[in-house]
C-alpha distance (Angstrom), angle and dihedral (degrees) to the residues before:
residue distance angle dihedral
X1 . . .
X2 3.78 . .
X3 3.69 125.0 .
X4 3.76 129.4 -176.8
X5 3.81 121.2 -163.5
X6 3.84 110.9 -170.0
X7 3.86 122.4 -138.4
X8 3.71 140.5 164.1
X9 3.75 98.2 -149.5
X10 3.82 101.8 102.3
X11 3.75 124.9 -122.5
X12 3.88 96.9 -82.7
X13 3.70 92.9 56.5
X14 3.75 95.5 46.9
X15 3.83 90.5 46.7
X16 3.77 89.5 51.4
X17 3.79 92.8 50.1
X18 3.66 93.3 47.4
X19 3.85 92.1 49.9
X20 3.79 91.1 49.6
X21 3.78 92.3 54.9
X22 3.76 101.1 43.4
X23 3.80 93.5 90.7
X24 3.75 107.5 84.9
X25 3.72 93.7 13.1
X26 3.78 92.9 125.4
X27 3.86 93.3 54.9
X28 3.79 91.9 46.5
X29 3.83 91.8 48.3
X30 3.91 91.6 49.2
X31 3.70 88.8 52.0
X32 3.79 93.1 53.6
X33 3.88 91.7 49.8
X34 3.81 94.4 42.7
X35 3.71 98.1 -122.4
X36 3.72 150.3 48.6
X37 3.84 114.9 -44.8
X38 3.69 137.0 176.8
X39 3.77 116.7 -141.3
X40 3.79 124.5 -169.4
X41 3.79 118.1 -173.2
X42 3.88 128.5 -179.2
X43 3.69 134.1 157.6
X44 3.86 119.9 -119.3
X45 3.74 101.6 -159.8
X46 3.76 119.8 -38.6
X47 3.71 103.7 -56.0
X48 3.91 104.6 32.6
X49 3.73 123.9 78.1
X50 3.84 119.4 -170.9
X51 3.83 114.2 -149.3
X52 3.75 125.8 -172.8
X53 3.89 115.7 -174.1
X54 3.71 116.9 -172.7
X55 3.70 127.8 -172.9
X56 3.77 141.0 145.0
X57 3.82 89.6 8.6
X58 3.73 95.6 -53.5
X59 3.85 129.7 108.6
X60 3.83 119.9 -156.0
X61 3.76 109.0 -163.3
X62 3.74 113.2 -157.4
X63 3.88 135.5 173.8
X64 3.85 121.5 -157.2
X65 3.79 118.0 -158.2
X66 3.70 122.5 -167.4
X67 3.72 116.6 -143.9
X68 3.72 128.1 175.9
X69 3.79 91.6 -101.1
X70 3.87 107.1 24.3
X71 3.68 149.1 23.1
X72 3.82 108.7 -123.9
X73 3.74 120.8 -158.0
X74 3.71 122.8 -167.1
X75 3.81 108.4 -169.4
X76 3.77 125.8 -175.4
X77 3.75 110.0 -154.5
X78 3.71 116.8 -162.1
X79 3.85 117.6 -122.2
X80 3.78 93.4 -111.5
X81 3.90 88.5 57.8
X82 3.65 99.0 54.3
X83 3.77 90.1 111.4
X84 3.77 89.7 60.6
X85 3.79 95.6 52.9
X86 3.80 94.2 107.7
X87 3.74 94.3 46.1
X88 3.90 90.9 50.3
X89 3.75 91.8 47.9
X90 3.75 91.5 50.0
X91 3.78 94.2 48.5
X92 3.76 91.7 48.1
X93 3.82 91.0 49.6
X94 3.75 94.9 46.2
X95 3.89 94.4 45.8
X96 3.84 91.6 43.8
X97 3.85 93.3 50.3
X98 3.77 91.3 46.4
X99 3.89 90.3 50.2
X100 3.85 88.7 52.6
X101 3.79 97.0 46.1
């Protein structure tokens, strides 16, 4: 699943905002899904963030690319979580938009 969230902040400001909010991201994500969640975040270069969220026996690998005009999420939803696709998309959009506001 690919999601784009437009912005007009520029790459540097988006990077700064993401870095400022990385601490505590695991606890916040766990609260959103209503249970324990493991979150692994690491930068691949300057404008790509790799995110792996694991909960209830599933791992959802995601990459976040920062462009001058959008945050671009590429999310791989495991077959057993297809029923949650809409919820995952909504959560990513809401959190992404909040990050950019």
